[in-house]
DOVOSE-721929 format. One record per atom (N, C-alpha, C): x, y, z; residue in three letters. Coordinates in steps of 0.02 Angstrom, whole numbers, padded with zeros to 5 digits, always signed. Layout:
N
XYZALA ...
***
This chain:
194
-01684+01962+01434UNK -01724+01903+01451UNK -01793+01906+01414UNK -01825+01968+01414UNK -01894+01973+01383UNK -01888+01959+01308UNK -01834+01978+01275UNK -01824+01967+01207UNK -01825+01903+01181UNK -01779+01860+01231UNK -01770+01785+01221UNK -01839+01762+01221UNK -01884+01775+01280UNK -01952+01741+01276UNK -01985+01764+01210UNK -01988+01818+01197UNK -02024+01842+01133UNK -01995+01794+01073UNK -01927+01788+01064UNK -01899+01757+01013UNK -01923+01679+01012UNK -01927+01648+01073UNK -01943+01575+01077UNK -02023+01572+01060UNK -02068+01615+01088UNK -02134+01612+01069UNK -02145+01621+00990UNK -02092+01666+00964UNK -02108+01680+00884UNK -02088+01615+00845UNK -02035+01589+00871UNK -02009+01527+00837UNK -02057+01466+00838UNK -02090+01456+00901UNK -02134+01407+00906UNK -02193+01420+00869UNK -02219+01470+00866UNK -02272+01501+00834UNK -02271+01491+00750UNK -02213+01513+00729UNK -02200+01502+00654UNK -02184+01429+00640UNK -02160+01389+00683UNK -02148+01314+00673UNK -02212+01283+00666UNK -02255+01293+00709UNK -02329+01262+00706UNK -02366+01291+00645UNK -02356+01352+00627UNK -02394+01371+00562UNK -02367+01323+00497UNK -02295+01328+00501UNK -02273+01301+00432UNK -02289+01224+00438UNK -02304+01193+00501UNK -02320+01116+00503UNK -02394+01104+00467UNK -02426+01160+00485UNK -02500+01142+00464UNK -02516+01125+00387UNK -02555+01091+00376UNK -02568+01076+00298UNK -02624+01133+00270UNK -02591+01172+00231UNK -02633+01226+00202UNK -02659+01186+00134UNK -02734+01197+00120UNK -02754+01162+00065UNK -02811+01226+00037UNK -02832+01205-00022UNK -02874+01253-00059UNK -02933+01227-00085UNK -02994+01262-00074UNK -03048+01241-00104UNK -03083+01293-00162UNK -03122+01274-00206UNK -03135+01317-00263UNK -03216+01309-00256UNK -03239+01370-00239UNK -03320+01373-00244UNK -03355+01427-00270UNK -03407+01423-00299UNK -03446+01471-00325UNK -03513+01479-00301UNK -03536+01535-00280UNK -03598+01553-00244UNK -03624+01614-00255UNK -03629+01639-00314UNK -03650+01697-00336UNK -03598+01758-00321UNK -03617+01825-00309UNK -03568+01876-00299UNK -03508+01855-00259UNK -03446+01857-00276UNK -03396+01841-00236UNK -03382+01891-00189UNK -03393+01944-00193UNK -03399+01996-00135UNK -03432+01963-00065UNK -03480+01936-00074UNK -03511+01915-00019UNK -03489+01841+00002UNK -03475+01791-00041UNK -03449+01731-00023UNK -03372+01743+00016UNK -03335+01789-00022UNK -03264+01807+00010UNK -03280+01828+00076UNK -03317+01873+00085UNK -03331+01903+00158UNK -03357+01846+00207UNK -03409+01807+00191UNK -03430+01755+00227UNK -03382+01701+00241UNK -03339+01688+00201UNK -03300+01626+00209UNK -03233+01648+00252UNK -03215+01709+00243UNK -03160+01741+00279UNK -03161+01740+00347UNK -03227+01734+00374UNK -03248+01743+00448UNK -03239+01665+00468UNK -03236+01613+00436UNK -03249+01546+00458UNK -03178+01523+00496UNK -03173+01499+00556UNK -03124+01477+00584UNK -03081+01426+00550UNK -03012+01427+00536UNK -02977+01384+00501UNK -02955+01416+00438UNK -02997+01459+00412UNK -02993+01485+00344UNK -02924+01545+00346UNK -02891+01529+00304UNK -02826+01577+00304UNK -02844+01637+00251UNK -02851+01622+00197UNK -02871+01681+00155UNK -02922+01658+00104UNK -02958+01707+00073UNK -03001+01695+00017UNK -02993+01747-00034UNK -02987+01713-00088UNK -02972+01760-00155UNK -03034+01749-00210UNK -03055+01806-00227UNK -03099+01808-00278UNK -03074+01808-00350UNK -03113+01761-00393UNK -03092+01757-00457UNK -03142+01725-00501UNK -03121+01689-00557UNK -03159+01670-00597UNK -03144+01593-00617UNK -03196+01542-00623UNK -03185+01470-00634UNK -03234+01445-00685UNK -03220+01385-00717UNK -03273+01352-00754UNK -03272+01362-00823UNK -03246+01420-00843UNK -03261+01431-00915UNK -03209+01420-00960UNK -03215+01436-01027UNK -03165+01429-01077UNK -03127+01484-01108UNK -03118+01546-01075UNK -03097+01606-01099UNK -03040+01609-01050UNK -02970+01609-01071UNK -02920+01627-01035UNK -02904+01693-01009UNK -02886+01691-00946UNK -02870+01766-00910UNK -02934+01812-00928UNK -03003+01792-00905UNK -03066+01834-00917UNK -03055+01896-00872UNK -03092+01950-00888UNK -03106+02009-00854UNK -03171+02006-00828UNK -03183+02054-00768UNK -03245+02046-00741UNK -03308+02076-00791UNK -03290+02115-00832UNK -03337+02133-00882UNK -03350+02071-00928UNK -03304+02036-00949UNK -03312+01976-00995UNK -03358+01919-00951UNK -03346+01905-00898UNK -03378+01861-00846UNK -03445+01875-00846UNK -03449+01947-00813UNK -03525+01970-00791UNK -03575+01974-00862UNK -03551+01978-00917UNK -03584+01969-00972UNK -03618+01904-00992UNK -03594+01856-00957UNK -03618+01787-00967UNK -03588+01746-01026UNK -03537+01780-01066UNK -03518+01747-01127UNK -03447+01717-01119UNK -03427+01696-01052UNK -03361+01664-01049UNK -03371+01590-01022UNK -03428+01576-00998UNK -03440+01506-00962UNK -03414+01505-00892UNK -03377+01561-00874UNK -03349+01566-00802UNK -03397+01584-00756UNK -03393+01564-00700UNK -03432+01589-00639UNK -03391+01630-00596UNK -03422+01683-00559UNK -03377+01714-00512UNK -03372+01657-00455UNK -03316+01653-00432UNK -03297+01598-00381UNK -03247+01622-00334UNK -03223+01582-00286UNK -03176+01596-00237UNK -03137+01541-00223UNK -03084+01555-00211UNK -03013+01508-00187UNK -03011+01523-00104UNK -03030+01460-00081UNK -03018+01462+00000UNK -02959+01425+00020UNK -02908+01470+00049UNK -02860+01431+00084UNK -02872+01419+00144UNK -02863+01360+00169UNK -02878+01339+00241UNK -02830+01291+00268UNK -02824+01294+00342UNK -02788+01242+00383UNK -02828+01184+00393UNK -02807+01133+00359UNK -02852+01063+00366UNK -02834+01031+00432UNK -02799+01054+00474UNK -02792+01038+00535UNK -02850+01074+00584UNK -02876+01127+00567UNK -02923+01159+00595UNK -02996+01154+00564UNK -02999+01142+00507UNK -03063+01130+00475UNK -03060+01080+00421UNK -03097+01037+00413UNK -03095+00981+00368UNK -03138+01015+00301UNK -03122+00982+00249UNK -03153+01002+00184UNK -03231+00997+00188UNK -03258+00941+00216UNK -03324+00931+00225UNK -03350+00986+00261UNK -03319+01008+00324UNK -03348+01066+00363UNK -03351+01126+00330UNK -03294+01135+00293UNK -03291+01199+00246UNK -03346+01203+00201UNK -03354+01145+00166UNK -03407+01147+00118UNK -03483+01155+00145UNK -03494+01127+00208UNK -03556+01132+00243UNK -03561+01211+00266UNK -03508+01238+00288UNK -03510+01318+00308UNK -03528+01355+00244UNK -03488+01344+00185UNK -03503+01382+00118UNK -03580+01367+00106UNK -03612+01315+00103UNK -03682+01287+00081UNK -03730+01337+00129UNK -03705+01356+00183UNK -03754+01398+00214UNK -03754+01463+00214UNK -03720+01484+00167UNK -03713+01557+00150UNK -03731+01576+00080UNK -03760+01518+00049UNK -03783+01525-00021UNK -03852+01504-00022UNK -03890+01501-00075UNK -03958+01469-00093UNK -03940+01410-00130UNK -03930+01345-00095UNK -03918+01289-00147UNK -03975+01260-00186UNK -04030+01286-00181UNK -04080+01275-00233UNK -04095+01309-00299UNK -04043+01359-00307UNK -04053+01405-00362UNK -03995+01398-00406UNK -04004+01372-00464UNK -03943+01361-00517UNK -03951+01408-00563UNK -04001+01458-00570UNK -03999+01507-00610UNK -03965+01577-00588UNK -03923+01574-00538UNK -03894+01635-00512UNK -03899+01633-00435UNK -03890+01685-00402UNK -03901+01686-00330UNK -03930+01751-00310UNK -03990+01751-00281UNK -04020+01810-00258UNK -04030+01864-00310UNK -04007+01929-00304UNK -04020+01974-00358UNK -03976+01959-00417UNK -03930+01936-00414UNK -03880+01917-00476UNK -03909+01858-00510UNK -03921+01869-00566UNK -03954+01815-00616UNK -03906+01791-00667UNK -03906+01729-00695UNK -03872+01709-00740UNK -03815+01653-00726UNK -03787+01615-00771UNK -03742+01559-00754UNK -03687+01586-00720UNK -03664+01641-00739UNK -03598+01662-00704UNK -03606+01670-00626UNK -03676+01668-00603UNK -03678+01675-00535UNK -03708+01612-00508UNK -03710+01556-00540UNK -03741+01491-00511UNK -03697+01466-00465UNK -03714+01424-00414UNK -03671+01388-00369UNK -03638+01335-00391UNK -03578+01320-00364UNK -03540+01263-00393UNK -03487+01252-00338UNK -03470+01178-00331UNK -03419+01158-00294UNK -03369+01127-00353UNK -03306+01151-00349UNK -03254+01130-00401UNK -03205+01085-00367UNK -03221+01020-00382UNK -03167+00977-00342UNK -03105+00958-00388UNK -03050+00942-00341UNK -02985+00923-00367UNK -02970+00859-00369UNK -03014+00812-00343UNK -03003+00744-00345UNK -03066+00708-00335UNK -03065+00639-00344UNK -03125+00593-00338UNK -03140+00599-00264UNK -03099+00605-00233UNK -03111+00598-00145UNK -03156+00653-00126UNK -03132+00725-00161UNK -03161+00785-00135UNK -03236+00784-00171UNK -03246+00753-00236UNK -03315+00751-00267UNK -03352+00702-00219UNK -03332+00643-00195UNK -03366+00605-00144UNK -03397+00644-00086UNK -03341+00676-00056UNK -03361+00708+00005UNK -03407+00774-00007UNK -03403+00802-00072UNK -03456+00864-00088UNK -03532+00825-00099UNK -03526+00767-00127UNK -03599+00741-00133UNK -03630+00721-00063UNK -03583+00695-00011UNK -03611+00685+00048UNK -03642+00749+00082UNK -03601+00803+00076UNK -03615+00874+00116UNK -03681+00891+00083UNK -03682+00893+00020UNK -03748+00920-00018UNK -03802+00864+00006UNK -03805+00808+00021UNK -03850+00766+00047UNK -03872+00793+00119UNK -03826+00806+00159UNK -03830+00827+00219UNK -03863+00908+00223UNK -03838+00942+00185UNK -03864+01010+00190UNK -03940+01012+00157UNK -03952+00967+00113UNK -04030+00947+00095UNK -04065+00937+00155UNK -04050+00893+00199UNK -04084+00873+00244UNK -04096+00915+00296UNK -04026+00953+00324UNK -04036+00997+00374UNK -04076+01060+00356UNK -04081+01071+00294UNK -04103+01135+00262UNK -04182+01142+00263UNK -04207+01064+00247UNK -04270+01047+00233UNK -04279+01060+00157UNK -04230+01065+00110UNK -04241+01081+00044UNK -04260+01016+00007UNK -04309+01028-00049UNK -04321+00977-00084UNK -04280+00953-00140UNK -04238+01001-00166UNK -04198+00993-00224UNK -04130+01035-00214UNK -04076+01012-00222UNK -04012+01047-00223UNK -03987+01046-00288UNK -03969+01111-00320UNK -03953+01120-00375UNK -03872+01153-00375UNK -03826+01145-00334UNK -03755+01161-00338UNK -03727+01115-00386UNK -03689+01138-00430UNK -03651+01104-00485UNK -03591+01069-00449UNK -03574+01001-00458UNK -03509+00983-00451UNK -03472+00972-00517UNK -03412+01015-00510UNK -03369+01023-00577UNK -03307+01013-00562UNK -03260+00971-00609UNK -03193+00979-00590UNK -03161+01045-00606UNK -03111+01059-00556UNK -03082+01123-00572UNK -03031+01119-00619UNK -03031+01167-00664UNK -02986+01167-00725UNK -02934+01218-00713UNK -02968+01276-00704UNK -02912+01334-00690UNK -02958+01391-00656UNK -02913+01419-00604UNK -02941+01476-00569UNK -02902+01541-00598UNK -02935+01591-00615UNK -02911+01654-00624UNK -02931+01704-00577UNK -02880+01735-00548UNK -02890+01785-00497UNK -02926+01849-00527UNK -02976+01878-00490UNK -03007+01925-00506UNK -02973+01997-00502UNK -02987+02049-00526UNK -02960+02118-00524UNK -02944+02132-00444UNK -02894+02168-00442UNK -02872+02199-00373UNK -02933+02229-00338UNK -02964+02271-00371UNK -03022+02306-00335UNK -03072+02261-00316UNK -03075+02195-00338UNK -03135+02147-00318UNK -03106+02120-00246UNK -03041+02116-00230UNK -03015+02075-00174UNK -03030+02116-00113UNK -03061+02076-00062UNK -03080+02109-00006UNK -03118+02172-00003UNK -03166+02171-00059UNK -03208+02223-00076UNK -03253+02253-00018UNK -03268+02201+00038UNK -03315+02213+00085UNK -03262+02258+00144UNK -03208+02248+00139UNK -03159+02293+00188UNK -03148+02350+00147UNK -03138+02353+00089UNK -03121+02420+00060UNK -03174+02472+00044UNK -03235+02444+00044UNK -03294+02481+00027UNK -03349+02462+00063UNK -03349+02465+00135UNK -03400+02435+00177UNK -03469+02469+00171UNK -03471+02526+00155UNK -03543+02546+00141UNK -03584+02525+00086UNK -03538+02529+00030UNK -03556+02500-00028UNK -03578+02430-00030UNK -03527+02396+00005UNK -03547+02320+00009UNK -03598+02311+00049UNK -03605+02335+00109UNK -03677+02322+00157UNK -03739+02345+00110UNK -03737+02394+00075UNK -03793+02410+00043UNK -03811+02362-00010UNK -03763+02343-00050UNK -03774+02289-00104UNK -03799+02218-00063UNK -03770+02202-00018UNK -03775+02147+00016UNK -03856+02145+00052UNK -03872+02199+00089UNK -03940+02197+00091UNK -03985+02197+00048UNK -03985+02241-00001UNK -04026+02246-00074UNK -04033+02180-00102UNK -03983+02134-00097UNK -03979+02072-00136UNK -04024+02024-00108UNK -04052+02018-00045UNK -04096+01971-00028UNK -04054+01913+00013UNK -03997+01918+00006UNK -03945+01861+00038UNK -03959+01844+00099UNK -03950+01894+00147UNK -03958+01887+00222UNK -04030+01870+00247UNK -04076+01900+00209UNK -04134+01880+00224UNK -04165+01803+00201UNK -04146+01782+00156UNK -04150+01713+00134UNK -04115+01669+00194UNK -04052+01695+00199UNK -04012+01643+00256UNK -04046+01643+00316UNK -04071+01703+00343UNK -04102+01705+00402UNK -04168+01665+00405UNK -04194+01667+00353UNK -04263+01628+00352UNK -04251+01557+00347UNK -04195+01531+00321UNK -04179+01457+00313UNK -04145+01439+00382UNK -04096+01479+00397UNK -04048+01454+00462UNK -04055+01495+00526UNK -04092+01536+00526UNK -04093+01585+00580UNK -04044+01640+00582UNK -04041+01671+00640UNK -03995+01733+00637UNK -03928+01716+00610UNK -03884+01776+00605UNK -03822+01760+00565UNK -03791+01704+00590UNK -03748+01664+00550UNK -03716+01613+00548UNK -03653+01620+00584UNK 
***
């Protein structure tokens, strides 16, 4: 009888998961270790993958991208359940974990490869992103927003050692994050941890 109940619960759970509409958003906000860690904590987010977007070099490596010679930005692919979080809510949460006023990098990481961007997949996503950028400007009291809006061309998955870096190397990650100035900026603008 107990096995039957477990089987029924498992079947219902799997059915509801398969009916959910899983979507992907492509975002750049500086060091992908940090944006991946922050976005994985958002309710409705299923997975976050670190990678590279926006450039013209096929299958770039970390060394190539960090050199600034590829036109790519460190970026993330956020897979989310659109029944639990909308695209606009996801973008708003993302914009609260970056500095949307700095287009020359993010915090300690400088250069185009660390600049913030929202990569849209349709004109509807572009329109939503524009509205969310206006809202974050108002809510954050920012005079100017410098997040790029770009069509997604291709997303290249970063090397395995970059995936879930904050889980694999928690001490190094926390040291880097603290020294980057990210959390200090976010606390100053938005208050304690998001």
